[in-house]
C-alpha positions in Angstrom: 16.7 265.5 -33.0 13.2 266.3 -31.6 12.8 269.1 -29.1 10.2 268.2 -26.3 8.8 270.6 -23.0 9.6 269.0 -19.6 8.4 270.2 -16.3 11.5 271.3 -14.2 13.2 268.9 -12.0 15.2 270.3 -9.1 18.3 268.2 -10.0 17.8 270.3 -13.8 17.7 273.6 -12.4 21.3 274.8 -12.8 21.5 273.3 -16.3 18.2 274.9 -16.9 19.4 278.2 -15.3 22.8 278.3 -17.3 20.2 278.0 -20.5 18.7 281.4 -19.3 21.8 283.4 -18.4 23.2 282.8 -21.8 19.8 283.9 -23.4 20.4 287.2 -21.8 24.0 287.7 -23.0 25.7 284.9 -20.7 27.0 287.3 -17.9 26.7 284.8 -14.6 24.8 286.6 -11.9 26.4 287.0 -8.0 25.7 283.7 -6.3 23.4 285.2 -3.8 21.0 286.5 -6.6 21.1 282.9 -8.1 20.2 281.2 -5.2 17.3 283.3 -4.3 15.6 282.6 -7.9 16.4 278.9 -7.4 14.5 279.0 -3.8 11.5 281.4 -5.2 11.6 279.0 -8.6 8.1 277.1 -8.6 9.2 273.8 -10.2 5.6 272.6 -11.0 5.3 275.8 -13.0 8.5 275.9 -14.7 9.3 273.9 -17.6 12.3 273.3 -20.2 12.3 272.9 -23.8 15.0 269.9 -24.2 16.8 268.4 -27.4 18.4 265.5 -26.5 20.3 266.4 -23.1 20.6 270.2 -24.0 17.8 272.8 -22.7 17.0 275.1 -25.6 14.2 277.0 -23.9 13.2 278.2 -20.1 10.3 279.5 -19.0 7.7 279.6 -15.9 5.9 281.9 -13.7 5.1 282.5 -10.1 1.4 282.5 -8.1 0.9 286.0 -7.6 -1.9 288.6 -6.5 -2.2 291.2 -7.9 -4.4 294.5 -7.4 -7.3 295.7 -9.8 -9.2 298.7 -9.6 -11.7 298.5 -6.7 -8.7 296.9 -4.7 -9.5 293.2 -5.0 -5.9 291.1 -5.1 -6.8 288.9 -8.3 -4.9 285.5 -8.8 -1.9 286.4 -11.4 0.3 284.0 -13.0 3.9 286.5 -13.1 5.5 284.9 -16.4 9.2 284.9 -15.7 12.7 283.2 -16.6 11.9 283.4 -20.5 14.6 282.6 -22.6 16.0 280.9 -25.7 19.5 279.5 -26.4 20.7 282.0 -29.3 21.5 279.3 -31.4 17.5 277.8 -31.3 16.0 281.3 -32.5 13.3 281.5 -34.7 12.5 277.9 -34.4 9.3 277.9 -32.6 10.8 277.6 -29.6 9.1 280.5 -27.6 5.8 279.9 -29.2 6.1 276.6 -28.2 6.6 277.5 -24.6 4.0 280.5 -24.6 1.2 278.1 -25.8 2.2 275.7 -23.0 2.4 278.6 -20.0 -1.1 280.0 -21.1 -2.5 276.6 -21.1 -1.4 275.9 -17.8 -2.3 279.4 -16.3 -6.0 278.8 -18.0 -5.7 275.2 -16.1 -5.1 276.5 -12.8 -7.7 279.1 -12.9 -5.7 282.2 -13.0 -7.2 284.8 -15.1 -4.6 287.0 -15.4 -1.0 286.8 -16.8 1.7 289.2 -16.5 5.3 290.2 -17.4 8.2 292.0 -17.7 9.2 292.4 -21.1 13.1 292.3 -22.2 12.0 293.6 -25.5 8.6 295.5 -26.0 8.1 293.8 -29.3 8.0 290.1 -28.4 4.9 290.0 -26.3 2.1 291.7 -28.2 2.0 288.8 -30.7 0.6 286.6 -27.4 -1.5 288.9 -26.2 -0.1 291.1 -23.7 -0.2 294.9 -23.4 1.6 297.5 -21.9 -0.7 298.0 -18.9 1.7 300.1 -16.6 4.7 302.9 -16.6 7.2 303.7 -14.9 8.5 307.3 -13.9 12.3 307.6 -14.2 13.8 310.7 -12.2 17.5 312.1 -12.1 17.2 314.9 -9.8 19.6 317.9 -9.5 19.8 318.6 -5.8 21.6 321.4 -6.2 18.7 323.3 -7.4 15.6 321.3 -6.3 14.2 321.3 -2.8 11.3 319.5 -1.5 8.4 321.2 0.1 6.9 319.4 2.9 2.8 319.6 4.1 2.2 320.9 7.5 2.7 318.4 10.4 6.0 317.0 9.2 8.2 318.5 11.3 7.7 319.3 15.0 7.7 322.9 14.8 4.6 322.7 13.0 2.7 322.2 16.2 2.9 318.7 15.7 5.0 315.3 17.0 6.2 315.3 13.5 8.1 312.7 11.4 11.3 311.1 12.9 13.8 309.8 10.4 16.0 307.3 12.0 18.6 304.7 10.4 18.5 301.1 10.3 20.2 297.8 8.9 18.1 296.7 5.9 17.5 293.2 7.2 16.7 294.6 11.0 14.2 297.1 9.3 12.5 294.0 6.8 9.7 293.1 8.9 8.5 297.4 9.5 9.3 297.8 5.6 6.8 294.9 4.3 3.9 296.4 7.0 4.2 299.4 5.0 4.4 297.8 1.8 1.4 295.4 2.9 -0.8 298.4 3.5 -0.1 300.2 0.2 -0.7 297.3 -2.0 -4.1 297.6 -2.0 -4.5 301.3 -2.7 -2.7 301.0 -6.2 -3.6 299.0 -9.1 -0.6 296.7 -10.6 0.9 296.3 -6.9 1.6 292.8 -6.1 1.0 291.0 -2.9 4.0 289.7 -1.1 4.4 286.2 -1.3 6.4 283.9 1.2 10.0 284.2 0.3 9.7 287.3 -1.6 10.5 289.8 1.1 14.4 288.8 0.4 14.4 290.1 -2.7 14.1 294.0 -1.9 17.4 293.4 0.1 19.9 291.6 -2.0 22.9 293.7 -2.4 25.4 292.1 -4.1 28.8 293.8 -4.5 28.9 293.0 -8.1 25.7 294.8 -8.6 26.2 298.1 -6.9 28.4 300.0 -9.6 30.8 301.6 -7.2 27.9 302.5 -4.7 27.8 301.8 -0.9 26.1 298.7 0.8 22.4 299.2 0.7 20.9 301.6 3.1 17.6 302.0 5.1 16.0 305.2 6.7 12.7 304.8 8.4 9.9 307.0 9.3 8.3 307.3 12.3 5.1 309.1 13.9 3.8 308.4 17.5 6.3 305.7 17.4 5.1 303.6 14.6 7.0 303.0 11.2 5.1 304.8 8.8 7.4 305.0 6.0 10.9 303.9 4.3 13.7 304.6 2.1 16.1 302.1 0.9 18.8 303.7 -0.9 22.8 303.5 -1.6 25.1 306.2 -2.3 27.8 306.4 -5.0 30.7 308.8 -4.0 32.5 311.2 -6.5 34.3 313.9 -6.4 36.0 316.6 -8.7 38.2 319.6 -8.6 35.2 321.7 -7.4 34.2 318.9 -4.7 32.2 316.1 -4.3 29.2 315.5 -6.6 28.1 312.0 -4.9 24.8 310.2 -6.3 22.0 309.0 -3.9 20.7 305.7 -5.9 16.9 305.2 -4.6 16.2 301.6 -4.5 12.8 302.0 -2.9 10.4 304.0 -1.3 6.9 303.8 0.3 5.2 306.0 3.1 1.5 305.9 4.8 0.9 309.5 5.1 2.1 312.6 3.0 4.2 313.7 6.0 6.3 310.7 6.1 6.6 310.4 2.0 7.8 314.3 1.8 10.1 313.7 4.9 12.0 311.0 3.2 12.5 313.0 -0.2 13.6 315.9 1.5 15.9 313.7 3.1 17.1 312.0 0.3 17.8 315.2 -1.5 19.8 317.0 1.6 22.5 314.2 2.3 26.0 315.5 2.4 28.4 315.4 -0.3 26.1 314.3 -2.8 24.4 316.7 -5.9 22.0 314.2 -7.3 19.0 311.3 -6.9 18.5 308.8 -9.2 15.2 307.3 -9.2 14.4 304.2 -12.0 11.0 302.7 -11.0 8.5 305.3 -9.5 4.5 305.7 -10.2 3.8 308.3 -13.5 1.5 310.2 -10.9 4.4 310.4 -8.0 3.3 313.2 -5.4 6.8 313.8 -5.5 6.2 315.7 -8.9 4.4 318.2 -7.0 6.9 318.4 -4.0 9.8 319.4 -5.7 10.9 323.2 -6.7 12.2 323.3 -10.1 10.2 319.8 -12.1 12.8 320.8 -15.2 15.7 319.7 -12.9 14.5 316.3 -12.0 15.0 315.1 -15.6 11.9 313.1 -15.6 11.3 310.3 -18.2 8.7 307.3 -18.9 9.0 303.8 -19.8 6.8 301.0 -20.2 6.5 298.3 -17.2 4.2 295.5 -16.6 2.5 293.6 -19.6 -1.1 292.4 -18.9 -2.6 289.3 -20.5 -6.1 288.2 -20.4 -6.1 284.3 -20.2 -10.2 284.3 -18.7 -11.8 287.7 -20.2 -14.9 287.0 -18.8 -13.5 286.3 -15.2 -10.7 289.3 -15.9 -13.2 291.9 -16.4 -15.4 290.6 -13.5 -12.6 290.9 -11.3 -12.4 294.8 -11.3 -14.7 297.7 -10.8 -15.3 300.2 -12.9 -15.0 304.2 -12.6 -18.4 305.0 -13.9 -22.0 302.8 -14.5 -21.0 300.8 -17.8 -22.7 298.6 -19.9 -21.1 297.5 -23.2 -20.4 294.8 -25.7 -17.2 294.0 -26.6 -15.9 292.2 -30.0 -13.0 290.4 -28.9 -10.2 289.5 -31.3 -7.8 286.3 -29.6 -6.1 284.2 -32.4 -3.7 282.6 -29.8 -6.1 281.9 -27.5 -9.3 281.5 -29.0 -11.4 280.3 -26.1 -11.7 284.2 -25.2 -13.0 285.4 -29.2 -16.0 286.6 -29.5 -18.7 288.8 -28.0 -18.7 289.5 -24.3 -21.1 291.9 -22.6 -20.1 294.0 -19.6 -21.6 295.2 -16.7 -20.4 297.2 -14.1 -20.2 300.2 -11.4 -17.8 301.1 -8.6 -19.4 298.3 -6.4 -19.0 295.4 -9.1 -19.3 294.1 -12.5 -19.7 291.1 -14.2 -19.0 289.8 -18.4 -20.9 287.3 -19.6 -21.1 285.6 -23.3 -23.8 287.4 -25.2 -25.3 287.1 -28.8 -26.0 291.1 -28.8 -24.7 293.5 -31.4 -21.3 294.5 -30.7 -20.4 298.1 -29.2 -16.6 298.2 -29.7 -14.6 295.6 -31.2 -10.9 295.3 -30.1 -8.1 292.6 -29.7 -7.4 291.2 -26.5 -4.2 293.0 -26.1 -6.0 296.3 -26.2 -8.1 294.7 -23.1 -5.0 293.7 -21.2 -3.5 297.9 -22.2 -6.5 299.3 -20.7 -7.2 296.8 -18.1 -5.5 298.3 -15.0 -6.8 301.7 -16.0 -3.7 303.5 -16.9 -4.0 303.7 -20.7 -7.6 305.1 -21.7 -9.6 303.2 -24.4 -9.8 306.5 -26.1 -6.0 306.7 -27.0 -6.0 303.3 -28.5 -8.9 303.7 -30.8 -7.1 307.2 -31.7 -4.2 304.8 -32.9 -6.8 302.6 -34.8 -6.8 299.9 -32.8 -10.2 300.0 -30.7 -13.4 300.5 -33.3 -16.5 302.3 -32.4 -19.8 300.5 -33.4 -21.9 302.1 -31.1 -22.2 305.9 -30.8 -21.0 306.9 -27.2 -19.7 303.7 -26.4 -16.2 304.7 -26.7 -16.6 307.5 -24.4 -18.4 305.5 -21.6 -16.2 302.3 -21.9 -13.5 304.5 -21.5 -14.5 306.6 -19.0 -15.2 303.5 -16.8 -11.9 301.7 -17.3 -10.3 304.8 -15.9 -8.5 304.4 -12.5 -8.3 307.5 -9.9 -4.2 306.4 -9.5 -1.8 305.3 -12.0 -1.4 301.5 -11.8 2.3 300.7 -11.0 4.9 297.6 -10.3 7.2 298.0 -8.0 7.3 294.4 -7.0 9.9 293.0 -10.0 10.1 289.2 -10.9 
């Protein structure tokens, strides 16, 4: 039979999502998670590959806005729910879906597409580059203490930070308000769209792995909520006593004092000896608050992959840390409308990127542009790997400095 791509209809969602689950091993998701993903699905932006009555491939995107260097929230397609039925691998299904998806994103006028990759090797050939990384920590709280800055405690001569428990559902609006104020401060963060405020509260029993229900602590200063931590506790005992683990879901704060107070609280919860955090920014201030970073078992892994769908619009949408005037020779086999020479001129106030016939200063592929776009990876580093070629002396240093970000990009908002 001939395979065909069709826009997803609500009546086909269950069959479509069953195929996605099969592509990821076949384990059924808890009902509350499945229901939320159905609610969030953009049917007009989702499609499947059918062969007869059988769904053999799934893909879609969300309409997000992502913070880029300079603080602008840029329209961005969040590529998601990509899966191929195991019996249809190596038949071009994924390539067919990626072609359709990027064509649709271009038609919608979104200059960027992003995704989190189940397997990093898959998406490079479609022009996605690993632009952010996440820090993982496993803190031995029997050996580590968290220092707090002046003003954290009332005894410092100030009112200090007050912590209080709240039911996660009751604190949702307060937490969302804190998150919203944090978004513009760090590239890679996504503006929360309506409905997505429910995602951080998902707490299916089947997902807890022996831990408690989700808990929430709010940090307050002068009567205002200025931070929060959502977490669970996994109790454990041996002959020596309690050795429970605090499993951090997410933590945000508006002040250094609230931030430190929340971390100190997490590391001092009774009957626990460990805090695990699986997604923190790589420049997390926590690294400078702990008494012994070696006892925190720090690890780093790739996180958000970025694809420039419209090179000119994407590079014009962000600002640059230092003045830059550089011509890129861009290779893009999958989206040939990007290929060729682009002149980028910019500074901390703004930028423009236009087609040019001028001689190129740097040669690279669109994948490398995606990798450096949010400022977390340097062009110099990629050049050291042979992925960027300098064609004009000093152009590499100039451009690498300009693309940098004062804070590491980070994706705390899964999709």
